[in-house]
SEMAR-489909 format. One line per field, with one value per residue (C-alpha): x, y, z. Coordinates in nm, 3 decimals. Example, Ala and Ser with C-alpha at 12.3 -4.5 7.8 and 13.67 -1.06 7.14 Angstrom:
BEGIN
px	c(1.230_1.367) $
py	c(-0.450_-0.106) $
pz	c(0.780_0.714) $
***
This chain:
BEGIN
px	c(2.921_3.120_3.306_3.587_3.748_4.027_4.317_4.655_4.859_5.156_5.471_5.271_5.563_5.800_6.023_5.836_6.102_6.044_6.268_6.125_6.461_6.647_6.394_6.413_6.794_6.830_6.577_6.734_7.086_6.982_6.773_7.075_7.303_7.066_7.075_7.454_7.505_7.265_7.418_7.779_7.693_7.545_7.842_8.093_7.891_7.903_7.624_7.751_7.683_7.348_7.253_7.344_7.148_6.842_6.891_6.925_6.611_6.418_6.561_6.440_6.091_6.130_6.234_5.936_5.705_5.846_5.831_5.467_5.381_5.563_5.341_5.023_5.086_5.037_4.691_4.414_4.155_3.830_3.496_3.605_3.966_3.925_4.295_4.400_4.638_4.912_4.928_5.036_5.391_5.367_5.238_5.519_5.783_5.622_5.597_5.950_6.089_5.892_5.995_6.358_6.354_6.191_6.453_6.731_6.581_6.595_6.956_7.058_6.915_7.106_7.427_7.399_7.344_7.661_7.876_7.812_7.814_8.082_8.103_8.393_8.376_8.540_8.693_8.799_8.445_8.307_8.551_8.480_8.102_8.098_8.316_8.052_7.796_7.986_7.982_7.615_7.485_7.693_7.570_7.209_7.238_7.380_7.071_6.852_7.093_6.920_6.574_6.665_6.589_6.240_6.079_6.068_6.010_6.323_6.516_6.427_6.561_6.878_6.947_6.902_7.139_7.398_7.381_7.418_7.739_7.877_7.757_7.924_8.246_8.209_8.163_8.484_8.670_8.526_8.645_8.994_9.005_8.897_9.157_9.446_9.343_9.110_8.887_8.539_8.367_8.439_8.148_7.869_8.030_8.007_7.650_7.558_7.733_7.524_7.211_7.306_7.391_7.067_6.848_7.001_6.954_6.600_6.477_6.444_6.265_6.021_5.971_5.911_5.671_5.471_5.446_5.321_5.074_4.935_4.897_5.177_5.310_5.588_5.946_6.072_5.739_5.679_5.302_5.342_5.529_5.249_4.984_5.178_5.209_4.833_4.746_4.960_4.783_4.595_4.238_4.287_4.172_4.234_4.314_4.175_4.123_4.466_4.575_4.892_4.958_5.123_4.916_5.211_5.584_5.630_5.312_5.185_4.827_4.680_4.333_4.253_3.972_4.053_3.844_3.812_3.551_3.545_3.429_3.569_3.901_3.879_4.061_4.379_4.430_4.385_4.620_4.891_4.849_4.857_5.169_5.348_5.246_5.411_5.721_5.789_5.664_5.646_5.267_5.121_4.754_4.581_4.215_4.103_3.764_3.677_3.462_3.349_3.349_2.978_2.914_2.562_2.710_3.027_3.240_3.211_3.572_3.724_3.823_4.176_4.060_3.815_3.934) $
py	c(-3.752_-4.018_-4.277_-4.497_-4.741_-4.904_-5.118_-5.189_-5.488_-5.475_-5.519_-5.699_-5.926_-5.632_-5.716_-6.035_-6.293_-6.641_-6.676_-7.006_-7.182_-6.901_-6.901_-7.280_-7.296_-6.987_-7.112_-7.460_-7.322_-7.073_-7.321_-7.551_-7.264_-7.135_-7.476_-7.500_-7.141_-7.171_-7.499_-7.384_-7.036_-7.194_-7.429_-7.148_-6.916_-6.653_-6.397_-6.277_-6.621_-6.660_-6.307_-6.390_-6.715_-6.522_-6.279_-6.562_-6.728_-6.409_-6.406_-6.762_-6.653_-6.349_-6.564_-6.794_-6.495_-6.332_-6.663_-6.712_-6.355_-6.396_-6.695_-6.518_-6.224_-6.463_-6.572_-6.476_-6.215_-6.336_-6.169_-6.092_-6.001_-5.813_-5.726_-6.075_-6.101_-5.875_-5.657_-5.958_-5.883_-5.540_-5.695_-5.951_-5.680_-5.487_-5.787_-5.892_-5.554_-5.541_-5.891_-5.817_-5.492_-5.664_-5.939_-5.683_-5.503_-5.823_-5.888_-5.531_-5.570_-5.893_-5.738_-5.446_-5.693_-5.881_-5.573_-5.598_-5.978_-6.091_-6.461_-6.663_-6.716_-6.976_-6.755_-7.045_-7.183_-6.836_-6.788_-7.126_-7.098_-6.737_-6.820_-7.071_-6.794_-6.561_-6.825_-6.921_-6.566_-6.444_-6.728_-6.662_-6.286_-6.335_-6.537_-6.231_-5.977_-5.933_-5.853_-5.613_-5.296_-5.388_-5.572_-5.456_-5.816_-5.937_-5.633_-5.728_-6.079_-5.949_-5.687_-5.937_-6.188_-5.926_-5.777_-6.126_-6.179_-5.854_-5.940_-6.282_-6.107_-5.892_-6.203_-6.350_-6.034_-6.056_-6.416_-6.321_-6.033_-6.258_-6.523_-6.275_-6.036_-6.230_-5.923_-6.070_-5.738_-5.777_-6.023_-5.786_-5.498_-5.695_-5.793_-5.425_-5.354_-5.633_-5.468_-5.127_-5.267_-5.463_-5.178_-4.932_-5.175_-5.260_-4.907_-4.815_-5.143_-5.064_-4.709_-4.820_-5.100_-4.870_-4.612_-4.870_-5.011_-4.658_-4.619_-4.366_-4.297_-4.553_-4.428_-4.321_-4.179_-3.803_-3.733_-3.384_-3.527_-3.780_-3.508_-3.285_-3.569_-3.638_-3.267_-3.228_-3.506_-3.379_-3.281_-3.285_-2.962_-3.073_-3.359_-3.423_-3.701_-3.841_-4.130_-4.340_-4.633_-4.973_-5.281_-5.492_-5.451_-5.466_-5.319_-4.962_-4.852_-4.518_-4.367_-4.022_-3.813_-3.643_-3.347_-3.371_-3.122_-3.292_-3.616_-3.966_-3.971_-4.333_-4.651_-4.562_-4.261_-4.475_-4.748_-4.491_-4.322_-4.653_-4.766_-4.438_-4.444_-4.784_-4.690_-4.353_-4.407_-4.784_-4.773_-5.107_-5.074_-4.749_-4.654_-4.331_-4.164_-3.930_-3.624_-3.345_-3.078_-2.996_-2.732_-2.869_-3.195_-3.110_-3.392_-3.414_-3.542_-3.244_-3.038_-3.119_-3.162_-3.438_-3.797) $
pz	c(-1.158_-1.335_-1.132_-1.250_-1.007_-1.203_-1.090_-1.234_-1.119_-1.353_-1.152_-0.883_-0.812_-0.761_-0.470_-0.385_-0.447_-0.309_-0.005_0.121_0.083_0.260_0.546_0.582_0.586_0.804_1.057_1.079_1.122_1.388_1.588_1.606_1.702_1.973_2.141_2.120_2.237_2.531_2.652_2.625_2.755_3.067_3.111_3.056_3.281_3.003_2.999_2.660_2.510_2.686_2.575_2.217_2.242_2.357_2.074_1.823_1.962_1.902_1.550_1.494_1.599_1.375_1.079_1.135_1.164_0.851_0.666_0.757_0.661_0.330_0.255_0.369_0.136_-0.153_-0.038_-0.278_-0.169_-0.014_0.050_0.404_0.326_0.000_-0.020_0.082_0.378_0.244_0.555_0.762_0.647_0.814_1.136_1.127_1.098_1.384_1.618_1.525_1.629_1.955_2.066_1.991_2.191_2.490_2.485_2.479_2.780_2.986_2.883_2.973_3.325_3.380_3.247_3.491_3.778_3.683_3.729_4.103_4.109_3.857_3.775_3.635_3.260_3.036_2.766_2.542_2.518_2.449_2.160_2.000_2.009_1.891_1.588_1.481_1.525_1.292_1.018_1.058_1.080_0.786_0.564_0.666_0.609_0.260_0.163_0.230_0.082_-0.254_-0.113_0.167_-0.032_-0.156_0.134_0.497_0.601_0.422_0.545_0.901_0.848_0.682_0.950_1.230_1.075_0.981_1.331_1.477_1.281_1.422_1.771_1.756_1.657_1.969_2.181_2.034_2.132_2.484_2.514_2.400_2.648_2.935_2.846_2.837_3.116_3.344_3.368_3.418_3.361_2.990_2.970_3.088_2.894_2.571_2.663_2.688_2.357_2.204_2.340_2.200_1.855_1.834_1.962_1.716_1.429_1.532_1.600_1.231_1.162_1.444_1.318_0.959_1.054_1.285_1.008_0.760_1.014_1.055_0.676_0.642_0.293_0.235_0.234_-0.106_-0.225_-0.216_-0.202_-0.350_-0.648_-0.707_-0.681_-0.921_-1.169_-1.161_-1.184_-1.495_-1.685_-1.994_-1.910_-1.533_-1.366_-1.009_-0.772_-0.426_-0.170_-0.255_-0.032_-0.057_0.175_0.199_0.125_0.237_0.289_-0.091_-0.244_-0.242_-0.310_-0.416_-0.440_-0.579_-0.727_-1.059_-1.174_-1.552_-1.689_-2.030_-1.872_-1.870_-2.063_-2.174_-2.075_-2.268_-2.040_-1.729_-1.850_-1.920_-1.580_-1.394_-1.579_-1.508_-1.140_-1.124_-1.322_-1.155_-0.800_-0.745_-0.692_-0.800_-0.703_-0.807_-0.793_-0.960_-0.943_-1.230_-1.157_-1.392_-1.123_-1.155_-0.882_-0.831_-0.703_-0.509_-0.378_0.001_0.019_-0.163_0.148_0.268_0.628_0.528_0.515) $
***
């Protein structure tokens, strides 16, 4: 049995732009806004503002978490962490989603309580603070716009900031409604709308990060198409033990056994396959094992029910 464990890292930087400046500016702006929003929300007795402040605080923590994970993914491998710390970006996205959902649950409970115990709200203050929020969140979201398609981490940051801009717009509308109608129930209603918007936007992030944490095939890659491609390579009689998973929120890995009765095909074959796996499927880190299919030495990993 001939083994070949080969790796291809071309395109390694795919989707891994350096967002340090965006993280720094976004974090600073949002920390300042959280303080302003919490203080004025308390003074104006507005749950909508306090809810948005809590949401923005969770986003600050999320930005810091994503920023740290983005830096950790660039750490070099060690003897203990042979892939480096790339998967920290997946954990960051997962924790980010969970914290945000928990925060929204607490806000929803308080909003429901306020329906039975309405409090007076200063609509003018609500409007002024929320307008600032629209500006800050829009600016921050735009800084992550370019990387939202390639990196789940960056997508999480972008979605949170974009949602915040929309939420702040909702808070402005609530303030206007309170000023002109005096209906205090607008405040908890908008709070619940905020919760729904955030939960809907966060649910897909949670789902994607859980899938990646469980080594699911990343979205956009069809395992059958990859297997078909490998099977159709010249000299390949069969493919088994095919695994595709995320090394990080931007890098995909693959391992597979190729049955090639003629023996090892040479490095040129491997280089071509690795390049095409990258170009066609976005797989940056591939490891292939070459087998001749000798019936005297069957591969114990060949059956589909064996992992």
